[in-house]
C-alpha positions in Angstrom: -89.3 -53.0 -1.1 -92.8 -51.8 -3.2 -94.0 -53.6 -6.3 -94.6 -50.0 -7.7 -93.2 -49.4 -11.1 -91.0 -45.9 -11.1 -91.1 -44.4 -14.6 -87.2 -44.2 -16.1 -85.6 -40.6 -16.3 -85.9 -40.8 -20.0 -89.6 -41.1 -19.8 -90.4 -38.4 -17.1 -90.4 -35.5 -20.0 -93.3 -37.2 -21.5 -95.3 -36.8 -17.9 -98.1 -34.5 -17.4 -98.2 -32.1 -14.9 -102.1 -31.5 -13.0 -103.7 -28.5 -11.6 -107.4 -29.2 -10.4 -109.3 -31.7 -12.6 -107.4 -31.0 -15.8 -104.1 -32.1 -17.0 -101.5 -30.1 -19.6 -98.4 -31.2 -21.0 -95.8 -30.0 -19.6 -93.4 -30.0 -22.9 -93.9 -28.9 -26.2 -97.1 -26.2 -25.5 -96.9 -23.6 -27.7 -98.0 -20.9 -26.0 -99.2 -16.8 -27.6 -97.2 -14.1 -26.7 -99.8 -11.9 -24.7 -99.4 -7.7 -24.6 -98.4 -6.3 -21.2 -99.4 -3.3 -20.5 -96.3 -0.8 -20.3 -97.2 0.7 -17.2 -96.9 -2.9 -15.2 -93.6 -3.1 -15.9 -91.1 -1.8 -13.3 -87.4 -3.0 -14.3 -86.1 -5.4 -17.5 -87.9 -6.5 -20.6 -90.7 -9.2 -19.5 -92.4 -10.8 -22.0 -95.7 -13.0 -21.1 -97.2 -16.0 -23.2 -100.2 -18.0 -22.8 -102.5 -20.7 -23.5 -106.1 -20.5 -22.3 -107.4 -23.6 -21.9 -110.8 -22.7 -21.4 -112.9 -22.3 -17.9 -110.3 -20.0 -15.9 -107.3 -22.4 -16.6 -104.2 -21.8 -18.5 -100.6 -22.2 -19.1 -98.6 -18.7 -18.3 -95.0 -18.1 -19.1 -93.4 -15.0 -18.3 -89.8 -14.3 -18.6 -87.1 -12.2 -16.4 -88.2 -9.2 -15.6 -90.6 -7.2 -13.0 -93.8 -6.8 -13.0 -96.8 -4.9 -10.9 -100.1 -6.9 -11.4 -103.7 -6.7 -9.5 -104.6 -10.1 -9.1 -108.0 -12.5 -9.8 -108.9 -15.2 -7.4 -106.1 -17.7 -8.9 -104.5 -20.6 -7.7 -101.5 -21.8 -9.5 -98.6 -24.5 -9.7 -95.4 -23.4 -10.9 -93.7 -26.1 -14.1 -90.5 -24.3 -14.0 -88.4 -21.4 -13.2 -88.6 -19.1 -10.3 -90.4 -15.9 -8.9 -90.7 -13.5 -5.6 -93.9 -12.3 -5.3 -94.3 -9.4 -2.7 -98.3 -8.7 -1.9 -98.8 -5.3 -1.3 -99.5 -4.8 2.8 -98.7 -8.3 3.1 -96.3 -11.4 2.4 -93.4 -11.8 -0.1 -93.2 -15.4 -0.8 -90.5 -17.2 -3.1 -92.0 -19.8 -6.2 -90.3 -22.3 -7.7 -91.0 -25.6 -9.8 -93.9 -27.5 -7.5 -94.8 -24.9 -5.6 -98.6 -24.4 -5.1 -99.9 -20.7 -4.7 -103.5 -18.8 -4.1 -103.6 -15.7 -4.8 -107.1 -13.4 -4.1 -108.8 -11.1 -5.8 -107.8 -7.6 -5.8 -104.3 -8.7 -4.7 -101.6 -5.7 -5.6 -98.7 -7.7 -6.3 -95.0 -7.3 -7.7 -93.3 -10.1 -9.3 -89.2 -10.2 -9.5 -89.3 -12.8 -12.1 -85.5 -14.3 -11.5 -85.5 -17.3 -14.0 -88.5 -17.4 -17.0 -91.4 -18.7 -14.8 -94.0 -21.3 -16.1 -97.4 -22.1 -14.3 -100.6 -24.3 -15.0 -103.5 -22.0 -13.3 -107.1 -22.4 -12.2 -109.1 -18.9 -11.9 -112.5 -18.0 -10.4 
């Protein structure tokens, strides 16, 4: 058995999620609602909120629904929720907590958000 101390379950809510060279609190982060272009909405009534951390970094959340987007170069880590991301002319991927995804500049995507998705991201 190792001498590594593991956090107690009650402490997990205070831990940090990291992405790249920055750390963000997982819980108790207030996001600001963002305007979603109605042309992007395919189905449902999704709402997007975010917190910009500077230098292309931030936290973004989207509620259930289906939206289309044109991507920037971005890497993100899913903190909570789940979605299916269909890349036009390419693959379809399922994402859920802990998944890391890399999107390319100009990729046309359709996001089918099953459960409110929160992610930390870094763009170029």
